[in-house]
C-alpha positions, -999 to +999 in steps of 0.1 A: +555+459-112+534+429-104+508+413-128+478+434-119+496+467-118+510+454-155+476+446-168+463+480-155+490+498-173+481+477-207+446+486-203+450+520-197+471+522-225+446+507-249+419+531-241+440+560-248+452+551-279+412+537-286+400+574-276+427+590-296+419+570-330+444+550-325+468+576-332+500+562-312+491+525-321+514+528-350+546+524-327+530+508-298+511+477-296+499+466-260+489+434-271+525+430-284+543+440-255+527+413-229+554+386-239+575+410-225+559+421-192+583+401-173+614+414-189+638+439-170+653+470-189+687+472-164+721+486-168+754+463-169+774+492-154+772+510-121+749+540-123+746+571-100+709+586-096+688+606-074+661+585-076+647+555-057+653+525-080+669+491-081+697+494-101+734+491-085+757+522-086+792+522-071+786+550-042+793+527-011+767+519+020+742+496+037+720+481+007+709+448-006+737+440-033+773+428-025+803+444-039+835+435-024+856+431+008+880+451+026+900+446+060+881+453+092+894+489+110+884+497+146+849+516+145+836+497+116+799+481+119+802+444+133+774+430+114+794+439+088+823+413+094+821+383+075+823+356+099+826+328+075+856+345+059+869+348+097+863+313+101+889+305+072+916+327+072+915+342+112+915+378+093+880+404+098+871+420+065+837+435+067+814+436+033+810+464+011+777+468-002+758+491-035+734+517-035+707+510-056+696+537-079+673+549-109+682+539-147+679+566-171+680+557-205+682+579-236+669+565-267+684+582-297+666+574-332+684+584-366+662+609-387+683+605-418+666+600-452+682+568-455+660+556-427+626+560-446+637+529-470+613+503-468+619+479-499+625+485-538+587+488-542+580+507-515+551+490-505+534+510-474+523+483-458+564+475-451+583+490-422+610+514-430+641+515-410+624+547-387+594+524-386+615+496-371+636+518-351+605+537-331+590+506-326+618+487-307+624+527-291+588+525-277+589+492-265+621+498-243+607+530-228+579+510-219+597+485-199+620+513-182+589+531-175+571+499-162+602+494-139+597+531-125+627+541-143+633+569-165+640+574-202+643+606-228+632+602-265+654+622-293+658+620-333+696+629-343+691+651-375+708+683-378+717+684-340+689+670-315+655+669-332+618+661-313+638+657-279+613+644-249+635+648-218+637+620-188+601+609-178+584+576-166+548+580-167+523+567-190+513+603-202+548+606-209+548+578-227+518+587-248+538+622-253+570+602-272+545+582-292+534+613-307+569+628-311+574+596-329+548+597-354+550+636-363+590+630-368+599+632-404+632+618-415+653+645-438+688+649-448+717+636-428+722+629-393+743+646-374+751+623-343+780+638-330+759+669-326+730+651-313+751+632-285+771+664-278+734+683-268+726+648-249+754+651-230+745+688-217+715+673-195+721+637-188+742+622-159+774+604-158+762+570-156+729+571-178+726+547-209+727+556-246+706+534-267+711+543-306+686+532-335+704+537-369+713+521-399+747+533-396+754+545-432+775+573-419+797+555-393+825+580-387+853+584-364+838+617-355+805+596-345+826+568-326+844+593-307+812+609-293+800+572-283+832+566-268+830+597-246+796+590-229+810+555-222+841+571-207+818+595-187+804+560-170+774+553-194+767+521-212+764+526-249+742+504-267+740+498-306+707+489-326+721+485-361+688+485-380+687+474-422+661+466-445+665+428-457+662+441-493+695+458-483+711+429-474+705+407-497+690+420-531+656+403-542+652+382-572+636+398-596+646+431-590+654+451-623+682+467-638+678+504-633+691+534-616+700+532-577+694+571-560+714+577-525+685+584-503+706+611-486+731+627-513+703+618-544+732+609-565+722+583-592+736+553-601+729+526-631+725+495-624+729+457-642+716+442-609+724+407-622+762+417-628+768+433-591+746+412-569+774+388-556+796+415-552+770+439-535+761+407-509+798+406-501+804+442-496+770+445-475+788+415-452+816+435-450+800+464-437+779+445-409+807+428-398+831+461-400+803+480-380+800+452-354+839+450-353+843+486-342+812+488-320+825+455-301+865+470-301+848+502-280+829+483-256+796+491-267+766+468-268+760+461-306+731+442-320+720+437-355+683+443-364+663+433-398+633+449-403+614+417-412+623+411-372+592+411-352+603+440-324+597+418-296+613+386-310+646+411-309+643+422-279+635+385-264+667+377-277+683+407-265+677+398-229+684+365-232+719+374-245+723+401-220+712+378-194+740+355-203+768+381-202+755+395-169+753+358-153+790+350-165+804+382-155+785+381-123+803+348-117+835+359-122+835+386-098+822+362-076+853+340-080+875+371-078+860+385-042+866+345-030+900+348-039+906+378-025+891+375+010+910+339+012 
């Protein structure tokens, strides 16, 4: 999508939001997303697709992206021969290419009650973890739709709730934004059941983006994410935490702490537990990062105070660095293989 098309999309969204009394603007601000107008949300893993897109797959055929060499066989197209390699090795090799395919991403937001936490004083102007997750998901959804790819949205609660099956139009994005606002986090999130339901209609190489505080990061949850990955799909985890969860605020008075999911109450002397709390929270974050990284999931820590466009800018920068490094290593391997 060129700059003119992008401006038209932004203008259309602003008009729609104005017509609907700002209903969807809680989680989507077109003026903010101009900062991401040139970003592209692509998969780091090869994908399969039935639609005309621009992401690589393992399907072989003539296309624009080189993948590998193999030795020339009688009947192979001569125009696929790499004559530079022939000049160096006196052997005939042909280039193999990758088809381009559409990306489909599934955006799954934690719908447990802990996600409504927005600080100990619970001021309305402060974003909750659910708010932060939805802003990120909406921005990613817009970027995916902007590049003519598809995404779905769902809330992990008692299974998969508020599901919007994959789409890519601006009208579809507005529908997703409606679902985000109408959804109400409650009880506990059954992520394993939600992922099982997503698998039923997803393709084997679809991307899965999870937005959660990971307070219930069970082995079964990780197992389901691994199954998704083993099917060929990429798993991206956005670990969303409120700043006052990470560091207890100064001036916080003693009192009862209430578990938002189990409703269990504990009386706490804040001063006496502050240091121990900070240590355990640090260990919790490190454990989540480690468990995700060991499985090959793309882990990203997000604070609710971070502006979502800044979060995504950092994410794209890190992702680009990783993809560039991987591409360089692959090119080196191909060169040595051909020689």
